[in-house]
Steps between C-alpha positions, in 0.01 A plus 500: 500500500423827341364511141661719242479563127677276257655813343716568812673168512876503456679272247536155657209539751249231526131556604159336488223669293223582738260739321440642153326831505310490175300234318677585177843444654381181668380357154826609335699317762279193490556495116868469578442231754556724807260474788465650854707283735782435246853579599689740279858649483602823345779398255570809297402868451556684169773774516238773507299317769219369274407219425577249782573125450328279760585127533180309595412133459817438308420774242641837468236767424536873433274757669485874460565682823145650495361145482729372775363768718156334491644173640550468887748248628609363839874460537 
């Protein structure tokens, strides 16, 4: 399967986190309990497109679109 950025998922799509581009983003996600290999689902997008709500490990987290572009997922 082809990797793509988390920021391009459509509402309701599920994917597995495969790579995080920057160490800062990786640490920020780890602080939220999100690791590479976890399955996530895009649950909501704000009316103006930013931020995005991601459901992962039973928790809904909010990510700015610019941060979601640093996360690669496999559908």
